[in-house]
C-alpha positions, 0 to 999 in steps of 0.5 A: 500499500503506497503512501501515495493512494486513495487506499491508504488515505482511507486506511489512516483515516479509518485507523486515527477514528478506531484509535481515539475511539477504543479504549487507551490500553488496546491502542498498540495491539490495534497499531500492531494489527494495523502495521501487518494489515499495510504490510501484507497489502505489498505482498503476502510473500514478504510477511515471511520476512517480517516475522523472520526478523522480528523471531530471530530479533525476540529470541536472540536478545533473551538469548544474549541477556540469559547469557549474560546472567551467567556467573562466569564473566569470560563464558557469559561474554563468549555466549553472548557474543555466539548468539550476537553474532548468530543473529546478525548473520541471519539479519545481513544474510537474508538482506544480502540474498534479497538485495543480490536477487534485487540486482541480478534478477530483477526481483522486488525488495520486501517492502523497507526491509533495509530499514527494518532490518536495521531497526532490529539489529540496533535493537539486539546490538544495544542488549548486547552492549547491556543499555537496554533490557530485552523486551518480554512480549513478543508482540510488543517487540513486533510492533516495534519491528513492524510500526508501518508509518516507518516501514515504507522508507524509514526513519530509523528509530531506536528502541528506548526512542520508540517502544516506550510510545508505542505501548503508551496510552493516547488521549485525543489531542486536537492540536496535535492531530492538526499539525501532524495532519498538516506536516502529512500535507506538506509531504505530499506537497514535496512529493506530488507537486515538486518531485514526482513532475521533475522526475520526468526531466530527469529520466530525459536527461539520462538519455546518453545524448545529454552531455556537457551542461546537461549533465549539471542540470540533471545533477540539480535536478536530481537533487531537487527530485530526491530531496521532494521524494525523500522528505516529502515520505518521511513527512507523512510517516512523522506527519501520521505518527504525529496525528497518533500521538507518536514522535519519530525522529526526524530525518532531515534538518536542512540539508542544502544549508549546509556548509560543510560535508560534515554538516551536510551528513549531520542534516541528511538521513539523520537515522541511518548516519546516526546507525552507522555512526554507533554500531559501525564507526565506533566499534570499528575505530575503537577495535583491537585491530585499530589499536595495534595499526594506531600503535604501529603507525604512531612510530612511523608517523606520530601526528598521521597515526593518531587520525589513522584509526579514525579515518579507517573507521569513516572509510569503513562506515561509508563502504557499509552505507554503500552497501545498505543502498546497493551492492552494485558499483555505482553505490559503492563508488558513491560511499566511498567518495563521501568517506574520500571527501570527509578525510580529505576535509579533516585533513586539510582543516589546518589550511583553512584555518590559515586560510580564515585568519588571513582572510576573516571573510566567515562572518560575511553573509556572501561567504556563507551563500558561498560555502553553502553553493560549493556544498550543494554542487559537490554533494550533486556531483557525487550524488550524481552517480545513483543514476548510473549503475554503469560507472565508466558512463558517468564519468565519460558524461562528467568529463564532458562538462565544460563541452559547449553545449546548449540544454533543451529544456522544453524537449525534456517532457516538460511544458512552461507551465510545468517549469512555473510550478516547480518554480515556484514549488521551490521557492515555497520550499526555500521560503518554509525552510529559511524560516524554519532555520530562522523562527522554528516551527512554521506550524506553530507560528501559524497556530495563533493565526487561525485565518493564515493558517487556513489559507495556508492548508487550503492553498497547499490542498490546492497545490497538491490536487490540482498540480500534482503530478499524476499518472494514469488513473491518478496514480503517483509514481513511487518513492525513490526509497522503496527500493532500498 
């Protein structure tokens, strides 16, 4: 069941009515049933994967906890580690099998498998580390794994943040429900009015005949598409959860305002970055092999040797992040390029500091704008490899960027009206982002101004209904991150 469907809107409306009508103690059971009904719509056979994930997660966490309670500390550590690696092996094995079939046999991935797998593995790792106690009730754990708003494309939640909310009791709060529905509407605006409309031009520009300046245009158009698509879906997920009284973690915080790559990845796909940092980066950087490598390297290169474990962990983290997106060469290259830029930026930090001490432009608004533009273009060129499984083709196009060539904008499947809608839509997104950056929540600002709030909501609703990009039978395109 796609978020962009009449059936989902009906499903969500019925759920909200029932959710606030039944006794609060039964709300979590309703959410569990609704989550499995939602997931079953993607294919009954896909239930096997989420049920197996839930069962292995529950059993492994209980066995790890029981092993750690053993009197013999050495035996407890050995047994708990065995159960941990067995569980991770099952999870990674299933995920790898699905991604291999998706890549080489053109078989669709089970919906949201990367997201609920990582969420489950994070739970098991937290139990192993002693951060949380394992859930005794398998049905309550099943709700944490399968909670449907975040099944499609995240965000990836931690058990200690999400479970208490899922299992708590909620009373109807008109303001909270209103805020949630407004955020859903904002998500539909970004997805249907902007992302799905510009997707037509992105598809056309991927054609081999478009080189030179068209490649840069493609990178910018794709940035707009994936931002509107991904953040739109996240807004729908977070908005529906908010209407249910459940707060999901933010996954995006205006990433195009970033001035360097480290800041960018603190603002883009935040929950995946947090997962990789906690469970990959820290684990690799403090591991015994890394300590030995650091000790050896510091003898030869005292300063660089101290940083070597961090850089090695950085590349390991980005290698895993690339694989999470896909096992094709372009996604591995995408991950390595991000890691490389981060390491180079870190190594050049002393030069940046010298430059800024000599030229104190850092506080100038125009310099900040240049930094944001530089970051936008750099991330666009790294991200563009998403679109080209054939890495050689991507670099061939990149090599033509400075060759003279025109861009046939009106031959890309979009007309003058479409470009007008896109320009206006992007301007609205930019204005909202600036307001959020400076003033905080726009919904909160509008709450005390009822007339303006109703006008804004009505305007967004009309824009989605009248300007949304729909296919045959008013069927909207699916989300890009569904394939992950």
